[in-house]
BADOZA-287864 format. One record per residue (C-alpha): x, y, z; residue in one letter. Coordinates in pm, whole numbers. Layout:
BEGIN
<node east="X" north="Y" up="Z" residu="a"/>
...
% end
This chain:
BEGIN
<node east="-17315" north="4017" up="-9779" residu="m"/>
<node east="-17527" north="3933" up="-10083" residu="t"/>
<node east="-17361" north="3977" up="-10422" residu="t"/>
<node east="-17498" north="3974" up="-10776" residu="i"/>
<node east="-17348" north="3623" up="-10809" residu="k"/>
<node east="-17588" north="3507" up="-10535" residu="d"/>
<node east="-17881" north="3668" up="-10717" residu="i"/>
<node east="-17774" north="3513" up="-11049" residu="a"/>
<node east="-17757" north="3168" up="-10891" residu="k"/>
<node east="-18101" north="3203" up="-10729" residu="a"/>
<node east="-18257" north="3337" up="-11050" residu="a"/>
<node east="-18089" north="3085" up="-11279" residu="g"/>
<node east="-17944" north="3358" up="-11504" residu="v"/>
<node east="-17600" north="3496" up="-11577" residu="s"/>
<node east="-17425" north="3761" up="-11367" residu="v"/>
<node east="-17434" north="3990" up="-11673" residu="t"/>
<node east="-17813" north="3962" up="-11695" residu="t"/>
<node east="-17848" north="4047" up="-11325" residu="v"/>
<node east="-17618" north="4347" up="-11365" residu="s"/>
<node east="-17805" north="4477" up="-11668" residu="r"/>
<node east="-18143" north="4427" up="-11500" residu="a"/>
<node east="-18037" north="4611" up="-11184" residu="l"/>
<node east="-17894" north="4900" up="-11389" residu="n"/>
<node east="-18209" north="4942" up="-11597" residu="g"/>
<node east="-18092" north="4823" up="-11939" residu="y"/>
<node east="-18381" north="4771" up="-12181" residu="s"/>
<node east="-18252" north="4443" up="-12332" residu="d"/>
<node east="-18371" north="4246" up="-12025" residu="v"/>
<node east="-18732" north="4129" up="-12046" residu="s"/>
<node east="-18986" north="4268" up="-11801" residu="v"/>
<node east="-19053" north="3921" up="-11657" residu="k"/>
<node east="-18683" north="3849" up="-11597" residu="t"/>
<node east="-18623" north="4194" up="-11452" residu="r"/>
<node east="-18915" north="4156" up="-11209" residu="e"/>
<node east="-18787" north="3815" up="-11101" residu="k"/>
<node east="-18435" north="3949" up="-11042" residu="i"/>
<node east="-18561" north="4253" up="-10852" residu="m"/>
<node east="-18779" north="4032" up="-10631" residu="s"/>
<node east="-18490" north="3799" up="-10548" residu="i"/>
<node east="-18259" north="4095" up="-10481" residu="a"/>
<node east="-18515" north="4232" up="-10235" residu="k"/>
<node east="-18560" north="3893" up="-10064" residu="d"/>
<node east="-18182" north="3858" up="-10025" residu="l"/>
<node east="-18148" north="4217" up="-9892" residu="n"/>
<node east="-17912" north="4307" up="-10175" residu="y"/>
<node east="-17761" north="4655" up="-10144" residu="s"/>
<node east="-17559" north="4774" up="-10447" residu="p"/>
<node east="-17223" north="4937" up="-10391" residu="n"/>
<node east="-17296" north="5276" up="-10550" residu="t"/>
<node east="-16930" north="5378" up="-10571" residu="l"/>
<node east="-16825" north="5052" up="-10734" residu="a"/>
<node east="-17115" north="5068" up="-10976" residu="r"/>
<node east="-17018" north="5426" up="-11058" residu="g"/>
<node east="-16662" north="5323" up="-11136" residu="l"/>
<node east="-16782" north="5045" up="-11365" residu="v"/>
<node east="-17041" north="5255" up="-11548" residu="m"/>
<node east="-16837" north="5577" up="-11527" residu="n"/>
<node east="-17142" north="5742" up="-11368" residu="k"/>
<node east="-17197" north="5832" up="-11004" residu="s"/>
<node east="-17573" north="5907" up="-11016" residu="k"/>
<node east="-17477" north="6225" up="-10828" residu="t"/>
<node east="-17543" north="6584" up="-10930" residu="v"/>
<node east="-17391" north="6894" up="-10777" residu="g"/>
<node east="-17546" north="7226" up="-10682" residu="l"/>
<node east="-17281" north="7495" up="-10715" residu="l"/>
<node east="-17388" north="7817" up="-10541" residu="v"/>
<node east="-17185" north="8135" up="-10564" residu="s"/>
<node east="-17182" north="8383" up="-10280" residu="g"/>
<node east="-17372" north="8219" up="-9993" residu="i"/>
<node east="-17353" north="8455" up="-9696" residu="n"/>
<node east="-17545" north="8565" up="-9386" residu="r"/>
<node east="-17759" north="8796" up="-9597" residu="e"/>
<node east="-17891" north="8486" up="-9778" residu="s"/>
<node east="-18069" north="8380" up="-9458" residu="e"/>
<node east="-18316" north="8666" up="-9495" residu="k"/>
<node east="-18458" north="8581" up="-9836" residu="d"/>
<node east="-18430" north="8197" up="-9821" residu="q"/>
<node east="-18409" north="8189" up="-10201" residu="i"/>
<node east="-18120" north="7941" up="-10207" residu="t"/>
<node east="-18302" north="7715" up="-9958" residu="y"/>
<node east="-18620" north="7715" up="-10170" residu="s"/>
<node east="-18425" north="7634" up="-10486" residu="i"/>
<node east="-18233" north="7360" up="-10300" residu="l"/>
<node east="-18562" north="7210" up="-10178" residu="s"/>
<node east="-18694" north="7189" up="-10533" residu="g"/>
<node east="-18371" north="7033" up="-10662" residu="i"/>
<node east="-18364" north="6783" up="-10376" residu="n"/>
<node east="-18720" north="6667" up="-10441" residu="e"/>
<node east="-18652" north="6617" up="-10810" residu="s"/>
<node east="-18324" north="6425" up="-10771" residu="v"/>
<node east="-18473" north="6208" up="-10494" residu="s"/>
<node east="-18763" north="6109" up="-10720" residu="e"/>
<node east="-18514" north="6000" up="-10986" residu="k"/>
<node east="-18283" north="5812" up="-10748" residu="d"/>
<node east="-17990" north="6055" up="-10780" residu="y"/>
<node east="-17781" north="6196" up="-10497" residu="d"/>
<node east="-17713" north="6566" up="-10445" residu="l"/>
<node east="-17389" north="6740" up="-10341" residu="v"/>
<node east="-17386" north="7108" up="-10242" residu="l"/>
<node east="-17072" north="7315" up="-10288" residu="f"/>
<node east="-17015" north="7686" up="-10245" residu="n"/>
<node east="-16784" north="7907" up="-10449" residu="t"/>
<node east="-16683" north="8268" up="-10502" residu="n"/>
<node east="-16467" north="8452" up="-10753" residu="s"/>
<node east="-16147" north="8394" up="-10549" residu="t"/>
<node east="-16206" north="8019" up="-10515" residu="k"/>
<node east="-16271" north="7996" up="-10888" residu="q"/>
<node east="-15921" north="8125" up="-10963" residu="r"/>
<node east="-15765" north="7860" up="-10734" residu="e"/>
<node east="-15938" north="7554" up="-10877" residu="k"/>
<node east="-16092" north="7502" up="-11220" residu="t"/>
<node east="-16457" north="7408" up="-11268" residu="y"/>
<node east="-16354" north="7074" up="-11420" residu="t"/>
<node east="-16125" north="6995" up="-11125" residu="q"/>
<node east="-16403" north="7072" up="-10880" residu="l"/>
<node east="-16651" north="6848" up="-11060" residu="c"/>
<node east="-16404" north="6560" up="-11097" residu="r"/>
<node east="-16304" north="6575" up="-10731" residu="e"/>
<node east="-16668" north="6562" up="-10620" residu="r"/>
<node east="-16745" north="6286" up="-10872" residu="r"/>
<node east="-17061" north="6450" up="-11003" residu="v"/>
<node east="-17220" north="6356" up="-11335" residu="d"/>
<node east="-17355" north="6707" up="-11385" residu="g"/>
<node east="-17400" north="7040" up="-11210" residu="v"/>
<node east="-17669" north="7299" up="-11142" residu="i"/>
<node east="-17524" north="7649" up="-11098" residu="i"/>
<node east="-17694" north="7935" up="-10917" residu="q"/>
<node east="-17581" north="8287" up="-10829" residu="g"/>
<node east="-17280" north="8305" up="-11060" residu="i"/>
<node east="-17184" north="8650" up="-11197" residu="k"/>
<node east="-17126" north="8753" up="-11557" residu="t"/>
<node east="-16751" north="8793" up="-11498" residu="d"/>
<node east="-16693" north="8478" up="-11289" residu="d"/>
<node east="-16417" north="8252" up="-11429" residu="p"/>
<node east="-16639" north="7942" up="-11416" residu="y"/>
<node east="-16891" north="8083" up="-11663" residu="l"/>
<node east="-16664" north="8039" up="-11967" residu="k"/>
<node east="-16547" north="7699" up="-11838" residu="e"/>
<node east="-16904" north="7574" up="-11813" residu="v"/>
<node east="-16957" north="7635" up="-12184" residu="v"/>
<node east="-16619" north="7496" up="-12293" residu="d"/>
<node east="-16605" north="7174" up="-12088" residu="c"/>
<node east="-16807" north="6858" up="-12153" residu="n"/>
<node east="-16968" north="6822" up="-11809" residu="i"/>
<node east="-17348" north="6857" up="-11840" residu="p"/>
<node east="-17476" north="7166" up="-11662" residu="c"/>
<node east="-17795" north="7363" up="-11600" residu="v"/>
<node east="-17769" north="7731" up="-11514" residu="l"/>
<node east="-18033" north="7913" up="-11309" residu="i"/>
<node east="-18108" north="8264" up="-11436" residu="d"/>
<node east="-17812" north="8267" up="-11677" residu="i"/>
<node east="-17924" north="8260" up="-12043" residu="p"/>
<node east="-17659" north="8034" up="-12197" residu="i"/>
<node east="-17722" north="7696" up="-12357" residu="h"/>
<node east="-17556" north="7437" up="-12581" residu="s"/>
<node east="-17571" north="7060" up="-12633" residu="d"/>
<node east="-17443" north="7001" up="-12278" residu="q"/>
<node east="-17568" north="7319" up="-12112" residu="v"/>
<node east="-17925" north="7429" up="-12039" residu="g"/>
<node east="-18083" north="7701" up="-11833" residu="y"/>
<node east="-18398" north="7766" up="-11632" residu="v"/>
<node east="-18524" north="8113" up="-11552" residu="s"/>
<node east="-18832" north="8325" up="-11508" residu="t"/>
<node east="-18926" north="8594" up="-11759" residu="d"/>
<node east="-18742" north="8878" up="-11585" residu="n"/>
<node east="-18816" north="9139" up="-11851" residu="v"/>
<node east="-19188" north="9066" up="-11840" residu="s"/>
<node east="-19187" north="9055" up="-11458" residu="g"/>
<node east="-19025" north="9397" up="-11429" residu="a"/>
<node east="-19265" north="9541" up="-11687" residu="k"/>
<node east="-19560" north="9410" up="-11483" residu="k"/>
<node east="-19428" north="9590" up="-11175" residu="a"/>
<node east="-19367" north="9924" up="-11348" residu="v"/>
<node east="-19689" north="9915" up="-11551" residu="e"/>
<node east="-19878" north="9849" up="-11229" residu="y"/>
<node east="-19729" north="10166" up="-11080" residu="l"/>
<node east="-19807" north="10360" up="-11398" residu="i"/>
<node east="-20165" north="10234" up="-11371" residu="g"/>
<node east="-20180" north="10390" up="-11025" residu="l"/>
<node east="-20096" north="10728" up="-11176" residu="g"/>
<node east="-19721" north="10737" up="-11106" residu="h"/>
<node east="-19502" north="10899" up="-11368" residu="t"/>
<node east="-19184" north="10962" up="-11165" residu="n"/>
<node east="-19073" north="10605" up="-11104" residu="i"/>
<node east="-18719" north="10516" up="-10997" residu="a"/>
<node east="-18547" north="10176" up="-10980" residu="m"/>
<node east="-18324" north="10020" up="-10716" residu="v"/>
<node east="-18141" north="9747" up="-10909" residu="n"/>
<node east="-17903" north="9475" up="-10786" residu="g"/>
<node east="-17563" north="9502" up="-10957" residu="h"/>
<node east="-17432" north="9510" up="-11312" residu="s"/>
<node east="-17273" north="9162" up="-11291" residu="k"/>
<node east="-17608" north="8983" up="-11248" residu="a"/>
<node east="-17802" north="8868" up="-11553" residu="f"/>
<node east="-18134" north="8924" up="-11372" residu="v"/>
<node east="-18035" north="9286" up="-11301" residu="s"/>
<node east="-17977" north="9346" up="-11669" residu="q"/>
<node east="-18310" north="9187" up="-11764" residu="r"/>
<node east="-18514" north="9362" up="-11494" residu="r"/>
<node east="-18365" north="9699" up="-11587" residu="q"/>
<node east="-18456" north="9625" up="-11949" residu="e"/>
<node east="-18816" north="9562" up="-11839" residu="g"/>
<node east="-18822" north="9883" up="-11632" residu="y"/>
<node east="-18697" north="10095" up="-11921" residu="i"/>
<node east="-18930" north="9924" up="-12167" residu="s"/>
<node east="-19237" north="9991" up="-11949" residu="a"/>
<node east="-19151" north="10361" up="-11915" residu="l"/>
<node east="-19074" north="10405" up="-12285" residu="s"/>
<node east="-19386" north="10218" up="-12398" residu="d"/>
<node east="-19597" north="10455" up="-12188" residu="n"/>
<node east="-19425" north="10772" up="-12309" residu="g"/>
<node east="-19246" north="10840" up="-11980" residu="l"/>
<node east="-18894" north="10980" up="-11952" residu="t"/>
<node east="-18616" north="10743" up="-11846" residu="v"/>
<node east="-18382" north="10916" up="-11600" residu="h"/>
<node east="-18053" north="10720" up="-11587" residu="p"/>
<node east="-17966" north="10880" up="-11252" residu="n"/>
<node east="-18288" north="10737" up="-11107" residu="w"/>
<node east="-18150" north="10384" up="-11154" residu="i"/>
<node east="-17927" north="10296" up="-10855" residu="v"/>
<node east="-17769" north="9973" up="-10732" residu="n"/>
<node east="-17843" north="9811" up="-10397" residu="g"/>
<node east="-17638" north="9490" up="-10447" residu="r"/>
<node east="-17946" north="9275" up="-10367" residu="f"/>
<node east="-17895" north="9360" up="-9999" residu="e"/>
<node east="-18108" north="9550" up="-9750" residu="e"/>
<node east="-17856" north="9801" up="-9610" residu="v"/>
<node east="-17692" north="9908" up="-9941" residu="p"/>
<node east="-18041" north="9950" up="-10088" residu="a"/>
<node east="-18145" north="10167" up="-9795" residu="k"/>
<node east="-17836" north="10388" up="-9838" residu="e"/>
<node east="-17889" north="10418" up="-10213" residu="a"/>
<node east="-18257" north="10508" up="-10163" residu="a"/>
<node east="-18176" north="10773" up="-9900" residu="l"/>
<node east="-17958" north="10960" up="-10148" residu="k"/>
<node east="-18196" north="10901" up="-10440" residu="l"/>
<node east="-18501" north="11035" up="-10254" residu="l"/>
<node east="-18314" north="11324" up="-10096" residu="t"/>
<node east="-18180" north="11443" up="-10432" residu="d"/>
<node east="-18500" north="11381" up="-10628" residu="n"/>
<node east="-18804" north="11479" up="-10424" residu="r"/>
<node east="-19033" north="11441" up="-10725" residu="e"/>
<node east="-19002" north="11059" up="-10720" residu="i"/>
<node east="-19332" north="10904" up="-10607" residu="t"/>
<node east="-19263" north="10534" up="-10671" residu="a"/>
<node east="-18971" north="10292" up="-10672" residu="i"/>
<node east="-18944" north="9952" up="-10837" residu="f"/>
<node east="-18692" north="9729" up="-10658" residu="c"/>
<node east="-18523" north="9433" up="-10829" residu="a"/>
<node east="-18555" north="9225" up="-10509" residu="s"/>
<node east="-18774" north="9220" up="-10198" residu="d"/>
<node east="-18475" north="9251" up="-9965" residu="l"/>
<node east="-18385" north="9578" up="-10131" residu="m"/>
<node east="-18748" north="9688" up="-10114" residu="a"/>
<node east="-18739" north="9638" up="-9737" residu="l"/>
<node east="-18429" north="9859" up="-9728" residu="g"/>
<node east="-18611" north="10126" up="-9932" residu="v"/>
<node east="-18900" north="10113" up="-9682" residu="m"/>
<node east="-18655" north="10190" up="-9402" residu="k"/>
<node east="-18510" north="10480" up="-9603" residu="a"/>
<node east="-18860" north="10622" up="-9653" residu="a"/>
<node east="-18927" north="10597" up="-9281" residu="e"/>
<node east="-18603" north="10782" up="-9199" residu="e"/>
<node east="-18703" north="11060" up="-9440" residu="l"/>
<node east="-19049" north="11087" up="-9287" residu="g"/>
<node east="-19222" north="10950" up="-9596" residu="l"/>
<node east="-19529" north="10733" up="-9551" residu="s"/>
<node east="-19557" north="10415" up="-9761" residu="v"/>
<node east="-19769" north="10406" up="-9973" residu="p"/>
<node east="-19919" north="10756" up="-9921" residu="r"/>
<node east="-19599" north="10946" up="-10007" residu="d"/>
<node east="-19401" north="10670" up="-10179" residu="l"/>
<node east="-19519" north="10351" up="-10350" residu="s"/>
<node east="-19282" north="10054" up="-10355" residu="i"/>
<node east="-19296" north="9730" up="-10556" residu="v"/>
<node east="-19047" north="9449" up="-10497" residu="g"/>
<node east="-18945" north="9135" up="-10683" residu="y"/>
<node east="-18929" north="8771" up="-10562" residu="d"/>
<node east="-19213" north="8738" up="-10307" residu="d"/>
<node east="-18990" north="8610" up="-10028" residu="i"/>
<node east="-19151" north="8505" up="-9699" residu="l"/>
<node east="-19073" north="8840" up="-9532" residu="l"/>
<node east="-19264" north="9030" up="-9802" residu="a"/>
<node east="-19604" north="8951" up="-9650" residu="s"/>
<node east="-19487" north="9041" up="-9296" residu="y"/>
<node east="-19348" north="9390" up="-9364" residu="s"/>
<node east="-19542" north="9702" up="-9264" residu="l"/>
<node east="-19712" north="9767" up="-9493" residu="p"/>
<node east="-19706" north="9424" up="-9661" residu="p"/>
<node east="-19502" north="9439" up="-9981" residu="l"/>
<node east="-19655" north="9439" up="-10327" residu="t"/>
<node east="-19418" north="9230" up="-10536" residu="t"/>
<node east="-19352" north="9011" up="-10839" residu="i"/>
<node east="-19369" north="8646" up="-10736" residu="s"/>
<node east="-19148" north="8376" up="-10879" residu="q"/>
<node east="-19167" north="8013" up="-10768" residu="n"/>
<node east="-18815" north="7930" up="-10648" residu="f"/>
<node east="-18906" north="7572" up="-10552" residu="f"/>
<node east="-19023" north="7508" up="-10910" residu="q"/>
<node east="-18714" north="7685" up="-11043" residu="l"/>
<node east="-18498" north="7429" up="-10861" residu="g"/>
<node east="-18725" north="7136" up="-10945" residu="f"/>
<node east="-18726" north="7217" up="-11316" residu="q"/>
<node east="-18349" north="7276" up="-11319" residu="a"/>
<node east="-18286" north="6931" up="-11172" residu="a"/>
<node east="-18533" north="6770" up="-11413" residu="n"/>
<node east="-18361" north="6934" up="-11707" residu="l"/>
<node east="-18012" north="6831" up="-11592" residu="l"/>
<node east="-18112" north="6467" up="-11542" residu="i"/>
<node east="-18279" north="6468" up="-11884" residu="n"/>
<node east="-17956" north="6598" up="-12036" residu="i"/>
<node east="-17759" north="6328" up="-11852" residu="l"/>
<node east="-17999" north="6062" up="-11979" residu="e"/>
<node east="-18004" north="6219" up="-12327" residu="e"/>
<node east="-18374" north="6305" up="-12309" residu="k"/>
<node east="-18355" north="6685" up="-12299" residu="a"/>
<node east="-18512" north="6886" up="-12578" residu="d"/>
<node east="-18522" north="7182" up="-12561" residu="p"/>
<node east="-18254" north="7290" up="-12312" residu="h"/>
<node east="-18432" north="7610" up="-12206" residu="v"/>
<node east="-18722" north="7653" up="-11960" residu="i"/>
<node east="-18873" north="7997" up="-11897" residu="i"/>
<node east="-19130" north="8025" up="-11616" residu="m"/>
<node east="-19394" north="8293" up="-11567" residu="n"/>
<node east="-19415" north="8549" up="-11287" residu="t"/>
<node east="-19719" north="8690" up="-11105" residu="k"/>
<node east="-19796" north="9030" up="-10954" residu="l"/>
<node east="-19896" north="9001" up="-10587" residu="i"/>
<node east="-20088" north="9307" up="-10472" residu="e"/>
<node east="-20049" north="9397" up="-10106" residu="r"/>
<node east="-20022" north="9733" up="-9931" residu="g"/>
<node east="-19700" north="9906" up="-10036" residu="s"/>
<node east="-19830" north="10072" up="-10352" residu="a"/>
<node east="-20126" north="10306" up="-10396" residu="a"/>
<node east="-20266" north="10575" up="-10627" residu="k"/>
<node east="-20039" north="10874" up="-10671" residu="n"/>
<node east="-20155" north="11152" up="-10439" residu="q"/>
<node east="-19922" north="11423" up="-10572" residu="r"/>
% end
């Protein structure tokens, strides 16, 4: 097996020069680096990544820590889309990716630092973590570089990537107001999600800015799942017949609300207009197709990985990336007929 000693001998340089050239140090001239790289290729040199990591104290590996993966996640494919974006970014930059799942119980058994050290990752991207999860405080306190998705916390070693959730929710509600709806309810996710807090803020802001009354009892939680959202909507619509439109903080919940409307004999959008959030694949296949707020999950993952690698390579400034959303008009919302 070819070693860097063999390359050094063939190139007529020291082992140290070969090592620094292969690891990208800038104090090796372009001409020498090109010569060394050419010889390494000719000799079929394959670096021992683990050994190199031990020497440089870097593994060139980043982790994706996802909280709460379950069967329900199959329906919206959000985690898959984010993972695809992360994978493309790290591959372009010659990093490896490790995926690990967690939940609140696991986080009490093993610390965030222990988990990262065991997996030998240089940094971590975190998605789906709740406001009360034990790892959230650890992320800020420890010195392992990290990028959070949809969690607005940042420091020298921590960045975050998100979409403008307040603005996105306002777009949805203002669209319904523009269709003549004044009795607009909201099916939110849950109080432990940062995006729920932001989207509710946008919902309330849109109503208030347009002089409409905010009814706290018209804001219900569907846990970002189809069935709980359906059950919440059944009660909401049964108790408050005057509601003509519902903004849902996720498309999965919007699909649940559609089923609730059907059970109650309400036609969408004639009797009830519905706007979702996310623009998952299923949104365009529902009957009627779902009007929704689109966010680019692939880009969310891609930008998160870019930011983390920039932090690792001390290139990141600033540590915050906020992406725009877009209203996608389909068939689930129409002019108020009441």
